C-alpha positions as CSV (number, residue, x, y, z in Angstrom):
1,M,-0.2,-0.1,-0.4
2,L,3.1,2.1,0.9
3,R,4.2,1.3,-2.7
4,R,1.1,2.5,-4.1
5,L,0.9,5.9,-2.5
6,R,4.5,6.3,-3.1
7,K,4.1,5.2,-7.1
8,Q,0.7,8.1,-6.9
9,G,2.6,10.8,-5.3
10,G,5.2,10.4,-7.8
11,W,2.7,10.8,-10.8
12,I,0.9,14.0,-8.3
13,G,4.4,15.6,-8.0
14,L,5.2,15.0,-11.7
15,A,1.5,16.3,-13.3
16,L,1.8,19.2,-10.4
17,S,5.5,20.0,-12.3
18,Y,3.7,20.2,-16.0
19,I,0.7,22.0,-14.7
20,L,3.3,24.5,-12.7
21,V,5.8,24.8,-16.3
22,A,2.3,25.2,-18.3
23,G,1.2,28.1,-16.1
24,I,4.7,30.0,-16.4
25,A,4.9,29.2,-19.8
26,F,1.1,30.7,-20.7
27,L,1.7,33.4,-18.1
28,A,5.0,34.2,-20.0
29,A,3.3,34.4,-23.1
30,R,0.6,36.5,-22.0
31,W,2.9,39.1,-19.9
32,P,3.0,42.4,-22.2
33,A,6.9,43.3,-23.5
34,P,8.6,45.8,-22.2
35,G,8.6,48.5,-24.8
36,G,12.4,49.9,-25.8
37,V,12.8,53.5,-25.0
38,Q,12.6,55.3,-28.2
39,I,14.5,58.2,-28.7
40,L,13.3,61.1,-30.7
41,P,15.6,63.7,-32.4
42,P,15.0,67.3,-31.7
43,E,12.7,69.1,-33.6
44,P,15.1,71.1,-35.9
45,S,15.0,74.8,-35.1
46,P,14.9,77.1,-38.2
47,T,18.5,78.4,-38.9
48,H,19.2,82.0,-40.2
49,A,21.6,82.8,-42.5
50,P,24.9,84.5,-41.1
51,S,24.7,87.8,-41.5
52,P,28.1,89.0,-43.5
53,T,30.5,90.9,-41.0
54,P,31.0,94.4,-42.0
55,A,34.1,95.0,-43.3
56,P,36.4,98.1,-42.4
57,V,36.4,101.1,-44.2
58,R,39.2,102.8,-45.6
59,V,39.2,106.4,-46.1
60,Y,41.5,109.5,-47.6
61,V,41.4,112.3,-44.8
62,S,43.2,115.2,-46.6
63,G,43.5,118.9,-46.0
64,A,43.6,120.6,-42.7
65,V,44.6,117.8,-40.7
66,V,47.6,117.0,-38.6
67,A,48.7,114.1,-40.7
68,P,47.0,113.7,-43.6
69,G,46.6,110.2,-45.5
70,V,44.5,106.9,-45.8
71,Y,43.2,105.3,-42.5
72,T,41.1,102.0,-41.7
73,L,38.5,102.8,-40.0
74,P,35.7,100.2,-38.3
75,P,32.3,99.7,-39.7
76,G,29.6,102.6,-38.9
77,S,32.2,105.3,-38.5
78,I,31.7,108.8,-39.0
79,A,33.7,111.6,-40.3
80,Q,34.6,112.9,-36.7
81,D,36.2,109.3,-36.6
82,A,38.6,110.2,-39.5
83,L,39.1,113.3,-38.7
84,L,40.6,112.2,-35.0
85,A,42.7,109.0,-36.6
86,A,44.0,111.7,-38.8
87,G,45.7,113.3,-35.5
88,G,42.8,116.0,-35.5
89,P,41.7,119.2,-37.3
90,A,44.7,121.9,-37.9
91,Q,44.7,125.0,-36.5
92,D,43.7,126.6,-40.0
93,A,40.8,124.1,-40.0
94,D,37.5,125.4,-40.6
95,L,34.8,122.7,-39.7
96,S,32.1,124.3,-40.0
97,L,31.9,123.5,-43.9
98,V,31.9,119.5,-43.2
99,N,29.4,117.2,-41.9
100,L,31.3,115.7,-39.2
101,A,28.0,113.1,-38.0
102,A,28.3,111.9,-41.8
103,R,28.9,108.5,-42.6
104,V,32.1,107.4,-44.2
105,S,32.6,104.6,-46.5
106,D,35.3,102.6,-48.4
107,G,37.1,104.4,-50.4
108,Q,35.7,107.6,-49.7
109,Q,37.9,110.8,-49.1
110,V,37.0,112.9,-46.5
111,H,38.4,116.6,-46.9
112,I,38.6,119.2,-44.4
113,P,38.9,122.1,-45.9
114,R,40.9,125.7,-44.1
115,V,39.1,128.6,-43.5
116,G,38.6,131.0,-46.3
117,E,39.3,127.7,-48.6
118,K,36.0,128.0,-51.5
119,V,34.6,124.0,-51.0
120,S,31.7,123.5,-53.9
121,Q,29.0,121.2,-52.1
122,K,30.4,118.8,-54.9
123,S,33.3,118.6,-53.5
124,Q,32.9,118.2,-49.6
125,A,33.5,114.5,-49.6
126,T,31.5,114.3,-46.5
127,A,28.3,116.2,-47.7
128,I,28.2,114.1,-50.9
129,P,30.5,110.8,-50.7
130,T,31.7,109.6,-54.4
131,L,32.0,105.8,-54.7
132,A,35.8,105.2,-55.2
133,G,34.9,101.6,-56.3
134,P,32.3,98.6,-57.2
135,L,29.3,99.3,-53.5
136,N,29.0,95.6,-51.5
137,L,25.0,95.6,-51.7
138,N,25.6,93.1,-48.6
139,T,27.3,95.3,-46.6
140,A,26.2,98.8,-47.7
141,T,24.0,101.1,-45.4
142,A,20.9,103.2,-46.7
143,A,22.8,106.2,-47.2
144,E,25.6,104.4,-49.0
145,L,22.8,103.3,-51.7
146,E,21.4,106.3,-52.0
147,Q,24.7,107.2,-54.0
148,L,23.9,105.3,-56.9
149,P,21.4,106.5,-59.4
150,G,17.8,106.3,-59.4
151,I,18.0,104.9,-55.8
152,G,16.4,107.1,-53.7
153,P,15.4,106.9,-49.7
154,A,12.7,104.8,-50.3
155,L,14.1,102.2,-52.5
156,A,17.8,101.9,-50.4
157,A,15.4,101.5,-47.1
158,R,13.9,98.1,-49.7
159,I,17.2,96.9,-50.4
160,V,18.6,96.7,-46.8
161,Q,14.9,95.7,-45.5
162,Y,15.1,92.7,-48.3
163,R,18.9,92.2,-47.1
164,Q,17.8,91.3,-43.4
165,E,14.9,88.9,-44.6
166,H,16.0,87.3,-46.6
167,G,20.2,87.2,-45.8
168,P,22.2,88.6,-48.3
169,F,22.6,88.8,-52.2
170,R,24.1,86.2,-53.4
171,T,24.5,87.9,-57.4
172,V,23.5,91.5,-58.5
173,D,20.9,90.3,-60.6
174,A,18.8,89.4,-56.7
175,L,18.4,93.2,-56.4
176,L,15.2,92.6,-59.1
177,L,13.5,90.5,-55.9
178,V,13.5,93.8,-54.0
179,S,10.5,95.6,-54.7
180,G,10.7,99.1,-56.9
181,I,13.5,97.6,-58.8
182,G,13.3,97.0,-62.6
183,P,15.7,96.0,-65.7
184,S,16.3,99.5,-66.4
185,T,17.4,100.6,-62.4
186,L,19.7,97.2,-62.5
187,E,21.3,98.3,-65.6
188,R,21.7,101.7,-64.5
189,I,23.8,100.2,-61.2
190,R,24.9,97.0,-62.4
191,S,28.4,98.7,-63.2
192,L,28.5,100.4,-59.8
193,V,27.4,97.6,-57.4
194,T,28.9,94.1,-56.3
195,V,28.0,90.8,-53.8
196,E,31.1,89.9,-51.5
């Protein structure tokens, strides 16, 4: 009888083992698989075209100054900066004939007249700057752009605004994208402007 119970106990233990294994397999199959961590790339932020770094300006300071010559000034300089770079005014300088607040551009001449010197409006380089070479559309100020034939204050402001909104001009022909500039205006100024 004992043998019989032992024999049946072995079968029961074996049966219980199978049930236990089957139960674990069943639970493992139904258990949700752990989801992997999903790494999303960051949203790309809009990039703006880098604005060109304004180049220094070289001006020729002549007339009644301590040391006439060509001087390199930081961008945005005015006639007074050019005068100070040349050592200041000479004793016989007539500063009332010069607009010391006028912005200077690359290649410009700033002439400081002497007392009694007759200065025509045309020869006052600080009042009416003359272009020494092609004007860079990507660094020119509105005042410098106004020196171009057919470009008034409103159109010069539109050119600067277009450049600020759309980035630097890649070609001179891109001026046609500025409201108010047509083919005839572009041809008039084509040889006077450049892009760098």
